[in-house]
N, C-alpha and C positions, 0 to 999 in steps of 0.2 A: 502495500499499500505506499510505502514512503520511499521506494523507488533505490533501496540500498540492501544490495543483498545480505542475509544473516551473517555468513562468514564475516563479511566488512564489517556489521552492526557489530560486533562482538570484539573488534581489535581493540578499542579503546577502553573497554569494559578489563579484558585482561592483563593490557598494559595496566591499568590502574590495582587491578587486584596485586599485582607482584610490585608496584611503587610502594605502596602501602604498607604491603605484609612487610618487605624489604626496610623500608625507610625506619620503621618502628623496632625491629630485630637491631638493625645495625646501630642505631643510637642508644636503646638499653641498654646491650651489651657493652659500648663503647663505653658509658660510663659507668656500668657497674663494676666492671673488671679493674680499673683505677680504685674504686672505694674498696673492693674485696682485696687486694695486693696492698694495699695502702700507699701506692703512689700517689694519690690524689693529693696528698700533702705537700706533695713536692709542687704541684701546681696553683697550690691555694697560697704556698710559701713566696712563690714568683711574682717580680712587678708587672703583673699583667691585670687588665682591668676586665672584669665579670663579662663586659660583652665581648672582648676577645678571646677569651677563654669559650664563651659560647659560640662564638665565629666557629673558633676551631672546630669543635666537639660536633658540632649540627652539620658545619661545611662539609667536614669528611665524610659523615654519612650520608647527605644529601647528593654530593656530587656521584657515589657509589649508584644513588637510587638510580638519578636521572639518566647517567651511564648505560645500567639496566632496561630502562626504559625506553632508550633509543636503541639498544640492542636487538631489541624485542619488535620494535617497530621497522628496524630494518629487516630484521627475519620473516615477519609477517608479510612484507609486501613480496617476498618468494614464492609465496602461497596465494595471496589475497589481493584482489586489486584494488583496493582503497584506496580513498581521494583526501584531500587534507584542503579543506577549505580555508582554513585560516590559520596559517602555519605561525605566524609571531603568537598567535593565544593558544596555542597549541604548548608551545616551549614556556609560556609563560604560566599555564596551569602545571605543565610538568614541573617546575622549577617551585613554584608557592606550594605545591600539594607536597613535593618531597620534604621542602623546606619545615611545613606543617606538623607533618608527622614525624618527622625526625627531633621537634622539639617534645612533640608528645612522647614519642620513645626515650628521650633522654628523662623526662619528666618518672616516666613508669622504671626507667632504670635508679634513679634517686631513691624511690618510694619503695623499691624491692627488697628486700633484708634474704632471699635467697634465689639462686637459679631456678628452679621451678618455676616461682614467682611471674620472674621474668615472661613466661611464655603464656599466662592464665589471660591475659589480656588481648593479646592477640588472636591465639585459637580460640576462645571462648566468645570473646567478644566482636573484634574487628573483621575478623574472618567471615562468622555469620552476616554480619551488618551488609559488608561488604556485596555478599551471594543475592543479600534479599535489597540491593540497595540498585538495581537495572544494570548488574553485571552482562548478564545474559538476555535479556528482556527489558521491554519500554513499562514501566508501570503504569503507562495508560491501557494496557494489554489487564491490568487487573479489576475486578469489581470495584464500583467508586468507592465502597466501604473502605476497603484495603488500600485505594490509591491517597485515601485521606491518611490511614495508617501511615504510609511510606513515606510520608510528609514530615515524618517525627524524626525518620533515619537520615543523619547527615551526610553521610555515604551515598544518597540520593544527588544531592546538588553538587557534590565533586564530580561523579559519572555524568551527571548531564553535562556539564560545563564542560567537560573535557570532551564529552562524544560533539559537543558543538561544535569544537574548534576543527571537527574532522566534518562531518557533514551540515552543519547550520541548524537553523530552527526546524528543518523538516522533521530531527529525529529526537530533539531536546526535549527533555520532561519536565524542565523546570527552565524560567525565562535565564537569560545568561547574565542579566544583572542581579539577579538574587545568589546564582550559582558564583560570581565574582566577589558579593558582598560574604557568602558565606565563608568562601576560601578567607576573605580578610579577617571577618571575625576569628575564626580558629586559630590563624596565624597570631593574631595580634594576643590574644588573650596565652598561647602556650610561650611567646617569646615573652612576655610579662612576667609567668610563672617561672620560666626557667631564670630571666633576668634575677627575679628575688632570691631563688633558690643560694645562685653565686655570690649574689650581694649580703644576703645573711649567712651563708653558709649552713643553709638547713640541711641536714644531714650526708653533711659532706666532710663535717670535723667531729665529728662522732665515731 
């Protein structure tokens, strides 16, 4: 009905699924291991600002996630003839979403007090929300009641915005303005929390 083959339709969702899980895992382990090994004290005693420390940890994890996303994008092109209507927006969403979930993963890594707890949120919360957020289907296919329920899933806004950069309004479940606002809000909240963690040393100095 929308003129986009199903194989091409799910490409953005598959990329987003990989980015979200990789971003959270990389960032959470990246900060948890120094806490566990005790090397975090070297960073805390170094003459660097909280923003510089956040940029280093999160930037490294986000770079890996963006590279993984681009590799999947290039690989998918070998099998699926998809189009990219807004390449600049695609890169923007790729980077902003990677940064947001790396920050989120960083927060989880600070709060976790055991290796097993690092996997609770990605496995039991993030992955199900991603699958239910329109990775493999449009939420417009759902009954009206479940469409409204799906709007409470924040992943819907991310996937819809990312898919919009591929195919435009014909496949977007949510208006692009709302998707951009959702990404910006989540990024701002996570950045604020991470900056506060480094500024106060919460669970880093213990």
